[in-house]
ROMAR-974104 format. One record per residue (C-alpha): x, y, z. Coordinates in nm, 4 decimals. Layout:
N
+----------+----------+----------+
!       px !       py !       pz !
+----------+----------+----------+
!        X !        Y !        Z !
...
+----------+----------+----------+
END
This chain:
456
+----------+----------+----------+
!       px !       py !       pz !
+----------+----------+----------+
!  -0.4546 !  -0.3951 !  -2.2501 !
!  -0.7915 !  -0.4947 !  -2.1088 !
!  -0.9810 !  -0.2526 !  -1.8985 !
!  -1.3383 !  -0.2596 !  -1.7785 !
!  -1.4792 !  -0.5339 !  -1.5559 !
!  -1.8062 !  -0.7022 !  -1.6500 !
!  -1.9275 !  -0.7358 !  -1.2919 !
!  -1.9101 !  -0.3612 !  -1.2353 !
!  -2.0927 !  -0.2511 !  -1.5479 !
!  -2.3014 !  -0.5485 !  -1.6546 !
!  -2.1425 !  -0.5359 !  -1.9988 !
!  -1.9188 !  -0.7677 !  -2.1959 !
!  -1.5971 !  -0.7708 !  -1.9975 !
!  -1.3345 !  -0.4995 !  -1.9590 !
!  -1.3373 !  -0.2084 !  -2.2017 !
!  -1.0619 !   0.0210 !  -2.3219 !
!  -1.2344 !   0.3427 !  -2.2130 !
!  -1.4501 !   0.4634 !  -1.9267 !
!  -1.8283 !   0.4144 !  -1.9687 !
!  -2.0295 !   0.7055 !  -2.1107 !
!  -2.2626 !   0.7478 !  -1.8133 !
!  -2.2389 !   1.0080 !  -1.5353 !
!  -2.1504 !   0.9166 !  -1.1776 !
!  -2.1658 !   1.1049 !  -0.8490 !
!  -2.0675 !   1.0527 !  -0.4855 !
!  -1.9881 !   1.2396 !  -0.1670 !
!  -1.6121 !   1.2983 !  -0.1809 !
!  -1.5580 !   1.3991 !   0.1822 !
!  -1.5444 !   1.1565 !   0.4774 !
!  -1.8667 !   1.0477 !   0.6512 !
!  -1.9787 !   1.2477 !   0.9523 !
!  -2.0189 !   1.6148 !   1.0332 !
!  -1.7838 !   1.8847 !   0.9104 !
!  -1.7709 !   2.2487 !   0.8143 !
!  -1.7606 !   2.1687 !   0.4420 !
!  -1.8812 !   1.8705 !   0.2409 !
!  -1.8139 !   1.8024 !  -0.1278 !
!  -2.0178 !   1.6086 !  -0.3809 !
!  -1.8352 !   1.5196 !  -0.7034 !
!  -2.0004 !   1.4554 !  -1.0407 !
!  -1.8139 !   1.3154 !  -1.3429 !
!  -1.9418 !   1.2455 !  -1.6939 !
!  -2.1337 !   1.4070 !  -1.9809 !
!  -2.4259 !   1.5197 !  -1.7610 !
!  -2.2059 !   1.6790 !  -1.4931 !
!  -2.2365 !   2.0353 !  -1.6247 !
!  -2.6145 !   2.0403 !  -1.6957 !
!  -2.6873 !   1.8782 !  -1.3581 !
!  -2.4648 !   2.1288 !  -1.1750 !
!  -2.6099 !   2.4317 !  -1.3545 !
!  -2.9641 !   2.3105 !  -1.2901 !
!  -2.8984 !   2.2731 !  -0.9172 !
!  -2.7389 !   2.6163 !  -0.8717 !
!  -2.9517 !   2.7920 !  -1.1397 !
!  -2.6467 !   2.9684 !  -1.2815 !
!  -2.4000 !   2.9078 !  -1.5643 !
!  -2.0739 !   2.7495 !  -1.4517 !
!  -1.7673 !   2.8875 !  -1.6311 !
!  -1.4596 !   2.6619 !  -1.6381 !
!  -1.2398 !   2.6551 !  -1.3275 !
!  -1.4230 !   2.9341 !  -1.1434 !
!  -1.6036 !   2.9132 !  -0.8096 !
!  -1.9683 !   3.0143 !  -0.8374 !
!  -2.1639 !   3.0938 !  -0.5216 !
!  -2.5322 !   3.0176 !  -0.5042 !
!  -2.8156 !   2.8233 !  -0.3491 !
!  -2.8627 !   2.4602 !  -0.4434 !
!  -3.2242 !   2.3752 !  -0.5255 !
!  -3.4202 !   2.0675 !  -0.6224 !
!  -3.7463 !   2.1378 !  -0.8074 !
!  -3.7322 !   2.4919 !  -0.6761 !
!  -3.6943 !   2.3909 !  -0.3105 !
!  -3.3675 !   2.5017 !  -0.1443 !
!  -3.1300 !   2.2315 !  -0.0217 !
!  -2.8161 !   2.4205 !   0.0806 !
!  -2.5955 !   2.7162 !  -0.0046 !
!  -2.2372 !   2.6879 !  -0.1239 !
!  -1.9960 !   2.6864 !  -0.4176 !
!  -1.9990 !   2.5043 !  -0.7515 !
!  -1.6871 !   2.4464 !  -0.9622 !
!  -1.6708 !   2.3118 !  -1.3174 !
!  -1.3618 !   2.1392 !  -1.4611 !
!  -1.4105 !   2.0609 !  -1.8309 !
!  -1.2623 !   1.7415 !  -1.9706 !
!  -1.0053 !   1.6345 !  -2.0643 !
!  -0.8353 !   1.8784 !  -1.8249 !
!  -0.9857 !   1.7342 !  -1.5083 !
!  -0.8980 !   1.4613 !  -1.2599 !
!  -1.1029 !   1.1961 !  -1.4403 !
!  -1.0469 !   1.3309 !  -1.7916 !
!  -1.4236 !   1.3922 !  -1.8180 !
!  -1.6411 !   1.6926 !  -1.7356 !
!  -1.6345 !   1.7218 !  -1.3563 !
!  -1.8485 !   1.9381 !  -1.1272 !
!  -1.7897 !   1.9725 !  -0.7550 !
!  -2.0567 !   2.1107 !  -0.5241 !
!  -1.9193 !   2.2443 !  -0.1955 !
!  -2.1835 !   2.2725 !   0.0734 !
!  -2.2147 !   2.2385 !   0.4490 !
!  -2.0714 !   1.9108 !   0.5713 !
!  -2.3667 !   1.7534 !   0.7473 !
!  -2.4549 !   1.3972 !   0.6417 !
!  -2.8241 !   1.4817 !   0.5902 !
!  -2.7425 !   1.7850 !   0.3736 !
!  -2.4903 !   1.5871 !   0.1701 !
!  -2.7393 !   1.3058 !   0.1125 !
!  -3.0109 !   1.5513 !   0.0029 !
!  -2.7694 !   1.7086 !  -0.2435 !
!  -2.6573 !   1.3677 !  -0.3723 !
!  -3.0199 !   1.2557 !  -0.4125 !
!  -3.0921 !   1.5637 !  -0.6240 !
!  -2.7933 !   1.4825 !  -0.8474 !
!  -2.9005 !   1.1197 !  -0.8889 !
!  -3.2535 !   1.2350 !  -0.9746 !
!  -3.0971 !   1.4501 !  -1.2476 !
!  -2.9624 !   1.1483 !  -1.4360 !
!  -2.6400 !   1.0448 !  -1.2628 !
!  -2.5831 !   0.7158 !  -1.0837 !
!  -2.3980 !   0.6486 !  -0.7599 !
!  -2.0257 !   0.5969 !  -0.8180 !
!  -1.8674 !   0.2688 !  -0.7170 !
!  -1.5673 !   0.2605 !  -0.4806 !
!  -1.2665 !   0.4109 !  -0.6557 !
!  -1.4578 !   0.4827 !  -0.9755 !
!  -1.3388 !   0.8429 !  -1.0147 !
!  -0.9759 !   0.7301 !  -0.9959 !
!  -1.0552 !   0.4339 !  -1.2190 !
!  -1.1935 !   0.6684 !  -1.4839 !
!  -0.8782 !   0.8782 !  -1.4548 !
!  -0.6780 !   0.5619 !  -1.5291 !
!  -0.9014 !   0.4518 !  -1.8167 !
!  -0.8876 !   0.7995 !  -1.9701 !
!  -0.5074 !   0.8100 !  -1.9533 !
!  -0.4784 !   1.0709 !  -1.6768 !
!  -0.2941 !   0.8315 !  -1.4447 !
!  -0.1202 !   0.4999 !  -1.4872 !
!  -0.2033 !   0.2151 !  -1.2512 !
!   0.0831 !   0.2790 !  -1.0086 !
!  -0.0188 !   0.6450 !  -0.9834 !
!  -0.3814 !   0.5476 !  -0.9275 !
!  -0.2781 !   0.3225 !  -0.6389 !
!  -0.0697 !   0.6085 !  -0.4983 !
!  -0.3896 !   0.8146 !  -0.4658 !
!  -0.5254 !   0.5624 !  -0.2141 !
!  -0.1847 !   0.5353 !  -0.0460 !
!  -0.1640 !   0.9129 !   0.0002 !
!  -0.5077 !   0.9209 !   0.1610 !
!  -0.4185 !   0.6328 !   0.3943 !
!  -0.0680 !   0.7578 !   0.4850 !
!   0.0129 !   0.6864 !   0.8487 !
!   0.3268 !   0.9037 !   0.8638 !
!   0.4879 !   1.2045 !   0.6985 !
!   0.7407 !   0.9755 !   0.5271 !
!   0.4592 !   0.7580 !   0.3886 !
!   0.2768 !   1.0648 !   0.2575 !
!   0.5916 !   1.1910 !   0.0851 !
!   0.6515 !   0.8489 !  -0.0709 !
!   0.2929 !   0.8318 !  -0.1968 !
!   0.3220 !   1.1805 !  -0.3443 !
!   0.6406 !   1.0814 !  -0.5282 !
!   0.4571 !   0.7865 !  -0.6809 !
!   0.1503 !   0.9978 !  -0.7588 !
!   0.3620 !   1.2477 !  -0.9506 !
!   0.4985 !   0.9608 !  -1.1600 !
!   0.8525 !   0.9180 !  -1.0247 !
!   0.8044 !   0.5479 !  -0.9533 !
!   0.6390 !   0.4860 !  -1.2903 !
!   0.9185 !   0.6709 !  -1.4702 !
!   1.1812 !   0.4554 !  -1.3002 !
!   0.9932 !   0.1416 !  -1.4058 !
!   0.9500 !   0.2663 !  -1.7611 !
!   1.3194 !   0.3493 !  -1.8027 !
!   1.4116 !  -0.0106 !  -1.7244 !
!   1.1222 !  -0.1427 !  -1.9311 !
!   1.2259 !   0.0628 !  -2.2332 !
!   1.5803 !  -0.0750 !  -2.2064 !
!   1.4387 !  -0.4288 !  -2.1972 !
!   1.2254 !  -0.3556 !  -2.5037 !
!   1.5252 !  -0.2141 !  -2.6899 !
!   1.7255 !  -0.5254 !  -2.6038 !
!   1.4386 !  -0.7475 !  -2.7218 !
!   1.4489 !  -0.5726 !  -3.0582 !
!   1.8250 !  -0.6263 !  -3.0757 !
!   1.8004 !  -0.9977 !  -2.9896 !
!   1.5117 !  -1.0631 !  -3.2248 !
!   1.6969 !  -0.8843 !  -3.5049 !
!   1.9887 !  -1.1216 !  -3.4498 !
!   1.7428 !  -1.4108 !  -3.4766 !
!   1.5828 !  -1.2749 !  -3.7947 !
!   1.9150 !  -1.2230 !  -3.9722 !
!   2.1179 !  -1.5384 !  -3.9013 !
!   2.3167 !  -1.4949 !  -4.2196 !
!   2.5133 !  -1.2043 !  -4.0668 !
!   2.8781 !  -1.2921 !  -4.0140 !
!   2.8857 !  -1.1590 !  -3.6560 !
!   2.6870 !  -1.3414 !  -3.3857 !
!   2.5817 !  -1.0533 !  -3.1650 !
!   2.4519 !  -1.2873 !  -2.8931 !
!   2.7974 !  -1.4387 !  -2.8429 !
!   2.9923 !  -1.1121 !  -2.8391 !
!   2.9101 !  -1.0424 !  -2.4747 !
!   2.7433 !  -0.7055 !  -2.5247 !
!   2.3943 !  -0.8518 !  -2.4749 !
!   2.5012 !  -1.0210 !  -2.1533 !
!   2.6554 !  -0.6961 !  -2.0242 !
!   2.3351 !  -0.5071 !  -2.0945 !
!   2.1169 !  -0.7703 !  -1.9275 !
!   2.3402 !  -0.7675 !  -1.6183 !
!   2.3079 !  -0.3879 !  -1.6029 !
!   1.9291 !  -0.4257 !  -1.6143 !
!   1.9408 !  -0.6807 !  -1.3322 !
!   2.1414 !  -0.4401 !  -1.1163 !
!   1.9134 !  -0.1432 !  -1.1911 !
!   1.5966 !  -0.3418 !  -1.1234 !
!   1.7360 !  -0.4953 !  -0.8028 !
!   1.8181 !  -0.1462 !  -0.6714 !
!   1.4702 !  -0.0213 !  -0.7611 !
!   1.3125 !  -0.3226 !  -0.5910 !
!   1.5146 !  -0.2509 !  -0.2766 !
!   1.3905 !   0.1091 !  -0.2729 !
!   1.0363 !  -0.0072 !  -0.3414 !
!   1.0573 !  -0.2476 !  -0.0475 !
!   1.1011 !   0.0595 !   0.1724 !
!   0.7896 !   0.2019 !   0.0107 !
!   0.5892 !  -0.1088 !   0.0989 !
!   0.7012 !  -0.0795 !   0.4613 !
!   0.6085 !   0.2902 !   0.4665 !
!   0.2752 !   0.2154 !   0.3051 !
!   0.1553 !  -0.0958 !   0.4867 !
!   0.3804 !  -0.1103 !   0.7925 !
!   0.4330 !  -0.4290 !   0.9926 !
!   0.2523 !  -0.6264 !   1.2600 !
!   0.4512 !  -0.7051 !   1.5748 !
!   0.3248 !  -0.9597 !   1.8298 !
!   0.4502 !  -0.9544 !   2.1891 !
!   0.4524 !  -1.3048 !   2.3396 !
!   0.5921 !  -1.4760 !   2.6464 !
!   0.4980 !  -1.6251 !   2.9838 !
!   0.2812 !  -1.4330 !   3.2309 !
!   0.4352 !  -1.1464 !   3.4289 !
!   0.7489 !  -1.0956 !   3.2179 !
!   0.6473 !  -0.7434 !   3.1167 !
!   0.4654 !  -0.7855 !   2.7852 !
!   0.2016 !  -0.5238 !   2.8631 !
!   0.4662 !  -0.2930 !   3.0100 !
!   0.6620 !  -0.3224 !   2.6848 !
!   0.3550 !  -0.2329 !   2.4800 !
!   0.3008 !   0.0731 !   2.7002 !
!   0.6665 !   0.1739 !   2.6753 !
!   0.6829 !   0.1432 !   2.2963 !
!   0.3470 !   0.3119 !   2.2366 !
!   0.4133 !   0.5928 !   2.4829 !
!   0.0768 !   0.5502 !   2.6554 !
!  -0.0869 !   0.3391 !   2.9246 !
!  -0.2758 !   0.1282 !   2.6727 !
!  -0.2540 !  -0.1984 !   2.8671 !
!  -0.3388 !  -0.2739 !   3.2290 !
!  -0.0265 !  -0.3788 !   3.4196 !
!  -0.0537 !  -0.5804 !   3.7455 !
!   0.1421 !  -0.8454 !   3.9334 !
!  -0.1465 !  -1.0897 !   3.8898 !
!  -0.0711 !  -1.3588 !   3.6257 !
!  -0.3181 !  -1.3820 !   3.3397 !
!  -0.4306 !  -1.0168 !   3.3452 !
!  -0.4187 !  -0.9969 !   2.9640 !
!  -0.6665 !  -1.2475 !   2.8230 !
!  -0.7466 !  -1.1033 !   2.4825 !
!  -0.5439 !  -0.9341 !   2.2095 !
!  -0.4715 !  -0.5652 !   2.2658 !
!  -0.3690 !  -0.3787 !   1.9498 !
!  -0.2031 !  -0.0368 !   1.9333 !
!  -0.0970 !   0.1486 !   1.6176 !
!   0.2197 !   0.3570 !   1.6363 !
!   0.4908 !   0.4989 !   1.4125 !
!   0.8566 !   0.4191 !   1.4732 !
!   1.0776 !   0.6706 !   1.2909 !
!   0.8306 !   0.6700 !   1.0006 !
!   0.7611 !   0.2946 !   1.0071 !
!   0.3922 !   0.2206 !   1.0817 !
!   0.3590 !  -0.0620 !   1.3330 !
!   0.0604 !  -0.2488 !   1.4697 !
!   0.1754 !  -0.3713 !   1.8115 !
!  -0.0222 !  -0.6607 !   1.9614 !
!  -0.0072 !  -0.7540 !   2.3288 !
!  -0.1102 !  -1.1146 !   2.3911 !
!  -0.2065 !  -1.3419 !   2.6805 !
!   0.0745 !  -1.5056 !   2.8759 !
!   0.1728 !  -1.8443 !   2.7346 !
!   0.1162 !  -2.1139 !   2.9945 !
!  -0.0981 !  -2.4189 !   3.0629 !
!  -0.4221 !  -2.3214 !   3.2319 !
!  -0.7552 !  -2.4764 !   3.3262 !
!  -0.9328 !  -2.1434 !   3.2943 !
!  -1.1278 !  -2.1665 !   2.9640 !
!  -1.1158 !  -1.7887 !   2.9107 !
!  -0.7405 !  -1.7684 !   2.9663 !
!  -0.6918 !  -2.0798 !   2.7507 !
!  -0.8713 !  -1.9066 !   2.4644 !
!  -0.6419 !  -1.6078 !   2.5142 !
!  -0.3388 !  -1.8354 !   2.4869 !
!  -0.4783 !  -1.9880 !   2.1670 !
!  -0.5298 !  -1.6419 !   2.0196 !
!  -0.1793 !  -1.5393 !   2.1232 !
!  -0.0282 !  -1.8327 !   1.9334 !
!  -0.2427 !  -1.7595 !   1.6293 !
!  -0.1470 !  -1.3902 !   1.6299 !
!   0.2220 !  -1.4758 !   1.6568 !
!   0.1879 !  -1.7014 !   1.3545 !
!   0.0399 !  -1.4153 !   1.1504 !
!   0.2776 !  -1.1408 !   1.2659 !
!   0.5644 !  -1.0037 !   1.0576 !
!   0.7826 !  -0.9920 !   1.3689 !
!   0.7585 !  -1.1501 !   1.7158 !
!   0.8995 !  -0.9985 !   2.0338 !
!   0.9523 !  -1.2963 !   2.2662 !
!   0.9750 !  -1.1451 !   2.6144 !
!   1.1332 !  -1.3157 !   2.9143 !
!   1.3024 !  -1.2056 !   3.2345 !
!   1.6775 !  -1.1502 !   3.2184 !
!   1.8739 !  -1.4767 !   3.2319 !
!   1.5546 !  -1.6801 !   3.2535 !
!   1.5854 !  -2.0403 !   3.1458 !
!   1.2821 !  -2.0378 !   2.9200 !
!   1.3474 !  -1.9800 !   2.5523 !
!   1.1034 !  -1.8288 !   2.3012 !
!   0.8008 !  -2.0459 !   2.2360 !
!   0.8905 !  -2.2054 !   1.9013 !
!   0.5337 !  -2.2947 !   1.8087 !
!   0.4046 !  -1.9441 !   1.8715 !
!   0.7021 !  -1.7611 !   1.7193 !
!   0.6477 !  -1.8713 !   1.3605 !
!   0.7684 !  -1.5362 !   1.2226 !
!   1.1173 !  -1.3945 !   1.2665 !
!   1.1814 !  -1.3354 !   1.6348 !
!   1.3615 !  -1.0916 !   1.8627 !
!   1.4247 !  -1.2128 !   2.2180 !
!   1.3588 !  -0.9328 !   2.4673 !
!   1.5146 !  -0.9855 !   2.8118 !
!   1.3262 !  -0.7541 !   3.0466 !
!   1.3755 !  -0.6400 !   3.4099 !
!   1.7474 !  -0.5646 !   3.3948 !
!   1.6751 !  -0.3048 !   3.6638 !
!   1.6301 !  -0.6041 !   3.8974 !
!   1.9037 !  -0.8326 !   3.7645 !
!   2.1733 !  -0.5697 !   3.7115 !
!   2.2468 !  -0.6932 !   3.3571 !
!   2.3682 !  -0.4274 !   3.1116 !
!   2.1238 !  -0.2820 !   2.8601 !
!   2.1641 !  -0.3340 !   2.4873 !
!   2.2199 !  -0.6024 !   2.2281 !
!   2.3503 !  -0.9481 !   2.3104 !
!   2.5601 !  -1.1377 !   2.0584 !
!   2.4195 !  -1.4579 !   1.9141 !
!   2.1036 !  -1.5933 !   1.7578 !
!   1.8175 !  -1.5285 !   1.7713 !
!   1.8762 !  -1.1509 !   1.8020 !
!   1.8519 !  -1.0571 !   2.1696 !
!   1.8264 !  -0.7222 !   2.3463 !
!   1.8274 !  -0.6530 !   2.7219 !
!   1.5886 !  -0.3835 !   2.8436 !
!   1.4029 !  -0.2432 !   3.1397 !
!   1.0442 !  -0.1442 !   3.0765 !
!   1.0481 !   0.0289 !   3.4151 !
!   1.3411 !   0.2649 !   3.3395 !
!   1.3393 !   0.2626 !   2.9584 !
!   1.6981 !   0.1352 !   2.9380 !
!   1.7639 !  -0.0557 !   2.6137 !
!   1.4368 !   0.0522 !   2.4491 !
!   1.6230 !   0.2558 !   2.1843 !
!   1.8338 !  -0.0536 !   2.1035 !
!   1.5152 !  -0.2580 !   2.0680 !
!   1.3604 !   0.0004 !   1.8344 !
!   1.6720 !  -0.0010 !   1.6164 !
!   1.6715 !  -0.3820 !   1.6093 !
!   1.3052 !  -0.3937 !   1.5046 !
!   1.3806 !  -0.1706 !   1.2047 !
!   1.6896 !  -0.3738 !   1.1167 !
!   1.5042 !  -0.7056 !   1.1317 !
!   1.2367 !  -0.5939 !   0.8824 !
!   1.4863 !  -0.4153 !   0.6579 !
!   1.3591 !  -0.0624 !   0.7196 !
!   1.6207 !   0.2055 !   0.6550 !
!   1.3987 !   0.5128 !   0.6682 !
!   1.5000 !   0.6025 !   0.3124 !
!   1.3508 !   0.9483 !   0.2610 !
!   1.3569 !   0.8979 !  -0.1175 !
!   1.1452 !   0.5807 !  -0.1132 !
!   0.8417 !   0.5487 !  -0.3375 !
!   0.5014 !   0.4359 !  -0.2237 !
!   0.4762 !   0.0758 !  -0.3383 !
!   0.2690 !  -0.2370 !  -0.2900 !
!   0.3412 !  -0.6069 !  -0.2581 !
!   0.2146 !  -0.6676 !  -0.6122 !
!   0.4827 !  -0.4271 !  -0.7409 !
!   0.7526 !  -0.6258 !  -0.5615 !
!   0.6137 !  -0.9506 !  -0.7023 !
!   0.6165 !  -0.8101 !  -1.0568 !
!   0.9730 !  -0.6834 !  -1.0171 !
!   1.0800 !  -1.0183 !  -0.8756 !
!   0.9242 !  -1.1920 !  -1.1752 !
!   1.1142 !  -0.9623 !  -1.4098 !
!   1.4385 !  -1.0237 !  -1.2188 !
!   1.3946 !  -1.4017 !  -1.2455 !
!   1.3457 !  -1.3715 !  -1.6218 !
!   1.6492 !  -1.1433 !  -1.6656 !
!   1.8730 !  -1.3696 !  -1.4565 !
!   1.7503 !  -1.6639 !  -1.6599 !
!   1.8524 !  -1.4748 !  -1.9743 !
!   2.2052 !  -1.4312 !  -1.8353 !
!   2.2303 !  -1.8043 !  -1.7606 !
!   2.1057 !  -1.8948 !  -2.1090 !
!   2.3543 !  -1.6583 !  -2.2698 !
!   2.6328 !  -1.8268 !  -2.0750 !
!   2.5074 !  -2.1636 !  -2.2002 !
!   2.4905 !  -2.0423 !  -2.5645 !
!   2.1160 !  -2.1062 !  -2.5719 !
!   1.9193 !  -2.0240 !  -2.8879 !
!   1.8235 !  -1.6605 !  -2.9350 !
!   1.4535 !  -1.7484 !  -2.9312 !
!   1.4815 !  -1.8685 !  -2.5704 !
!   1.6621 !  -1.5517 !  -2.4622 !
!   1.4034 !  -1.3389 !  -2.6403 !
!   1.1284 !  -1.5203 !  -2.4479 !
!   1.2976 !  -1.4381 !  -2.1143 !
!   1.3108 !  -1.0718 !  -2.2159 !
!   0.9441 !  -1.0809 !  -2.3181 !
!   0.8462 !  -1.2218 !  -1.9772 !
!   1.0467 !  -0.9488 !  -1.8003 !
!   0.8857 !  -0.6810 !  -2.0189 !
!   0.5373 !  -0.8127 !  -1.9437 !
!   0.6015 !  -0.8333 !  -1.5680 !
!   0.7018 !  -0.4675 !  -1.5483 !
!   0.4063 !  -0.3672 !  -1.7661 !
!   0.1723 !  -0.5050 !  -1.5000 !
!   0.2951 !  -0.2407 !  -1.2540 !
!   0.1871 !   0.0587 !  -1.4604 !
!  -0.1141 !  -0.1098 !  -1.6190 !
!   0.0242 !  -0.1353 !  -1.9700 !
!  -0.0297 !  -0.5095 !  -1.9293 !
!  -0.3237 !  -0.5939 !  -1.7026 !
!  -0.4775 !  -0.9211 !  -1.5873 !
!  -0.8558 !  -0.9372 !  -1.6179 !
!  -0.9198 !  -0.9318 !  -1.2440 !
!  -0.6451 !  -0.6883 !  -1.1389 !
!  -0.8176 !  -0.3553 !  -1.1998 !
!  -1.1331 !  -0.4595 !  -1.0212 !
!  -0.9464 !  -0.5760 !  -0.7114 !
!  -0.7406 !  -0.2543 !  -0.6988 !
!  -1.0207 !  -0.0011 !  -0.7392 !
!  -1.2648 !  -0.1866 !  -0.5140 !
!  -1.0228 !  -0.1150 !  -0.2275 !
!  -1.0755 !   0.2629 !  -0.2683 !
!  -1.3316 !   0.4591 !  -0.0715 !
!  -1.6488 !   0.5783 !  -0.2443 !
!  -1.6020 !   0.9310 !  -0.3784 !
!  -1.2376 !   0.8778 !  -0.4849 !
+----------+----------+----------+
END
């Protein structure tokens, strides 16, 4: 495995262990608060902490005192020492808990940096935990996912991944693949044996079992990606069909201005909401029509662009209207929403046929529950309470492993040489190793930890 990135340390590429220097950062969010925390990690953490509070710091005990720099008081608070390797990063860690004003926190951080530490890079504390074997890569990512959770279900999924449940599920399959690799390669190394194990069917049966187990795990992980990242939903359609009213109805607030005047919405209006645990970014767009107004025309252009980027498009029209969804704008999968059934008298609910269609009234709320259920169905969200926190890169790695395992089944059916089957198993093993960090591309760690906030 390769580990440390040259650009972040100025050294010779990735290293197997964390660097020997000491880093520090404010670990609480920017702004004012009752309490602020500065975290220090590395060999100088303890001497710096004891110098600032002028008291010895016993392990895992809160020590109250006044923080000073060159004898001048900075703040008053608590200091805690967590000796390595039994700390979050695996190194000596000191946390200074003071008053949560940005000026006070900066003064305290400046005193620490003057004592020999350097400012931590984004995600560096969690990165050191990974490099020191305290977390695997999937668990490290779950730290950021837990912080960014937009719903209770997402937080629970992130916690399951942080405690290692997702990694354990991956490793169980990976260990079975490794065991099968050993079996296949042994059959290759001892061709003089009278029994051809590769043609007996037991290898094929085991590979098929691995395909089924990994496909089920990928399905569960897909729920984790939805919980973690959510989806973007664009509302499109002609003017005055109720797009803004639909945004207000789904979000539960008067976020958009609603009038009878065509072209009221000229720019994108975005609202974040949670639908039964599924985070959604709902985007109201300008009405799609030809216009000579340059401002409204720009709104129409942005509407089409947003629809092309969205995970799901709600194409709104009036009930029984002749116009169909705009095919150019609705590049993503589309739900047709027929609004104003309170005026037409049409029944609320789903309509058979394609694309999926639901009749609603934004005025009365009729059919809105059917629309919500259809949104979840279209993106494959089941609300699985046992889902792990997961990322798109995890799905891609699992898909790569599945392709290799299915290829192995096909080659076994074709009586392909054992060396070819062994190579498929090696590719599957490597793909799963990328999830936990046992196999890591040179640029992967840097891109993951740079996405963390400073202080974590």
